[in-house]
C-alpha positions, 0 to 999 in steps of 0.5 A: 105523104107526110102530114106536114108536106100535105099541109104545105101543099094545101097552103100552096094550093090556097095561095096560088088559087086565091091569087090567080082567082083574084087576078082573073076576076080583075081581068074580067072586071076591065076586060076591054082594057085587058083585050086592048093591052094584050093586042096593042101593047103586047101584040097578042091576039085578043083570044089570049086575053079572054083565055087568060082571064078564063083560066086564071078564074076557073083554075084558081077557083078549082085549086081552092076547092081542090078540083083537078089540082095537077091540071089546074096548076099546070094550066096556071103554070103555062099562063105564068110562062106566057106572061114571063116570056111574052111580056115580063122578061124584057122588063127585067126581074124587078121591073122598070118603074112603070111595070112590075117585073117577073119576080111574082110571075116566077114565084107563082110558077114555082107554086104551079110546078110544086102543085103539078108535080105533087098535087094536094089532097088535103081538104080537096073535093077531088079526094072526097069524090074519090072516097065516095066512089069506093 
């Protein structure tokens, strides 16, 4: 893989990981409100609120560290698909003035797809662990 491409994947990993980690932490800080929003506003079981907060936090941190990059990105991609399909699509691409649309979710999904397909080994803990096993 070219060095320039690997740097691009590394930056994508940090951007997606940092964004999702921040969103996960935010969900945990106001978990009661998030659970209520998932159940009352979106008609989803409360389990999805907890699962989303956990996946965003853990997978976001894993991406930043470079652990299980492709699996973490795939999980975050599923979260983005879930957000788009269950909540954001009916609001539209740009939103409705009260709630943002799915443009950010779609961009994050794009990063997740790129990382799921391509991985990212530059400065990744997984790469260090693999090289120590040799």
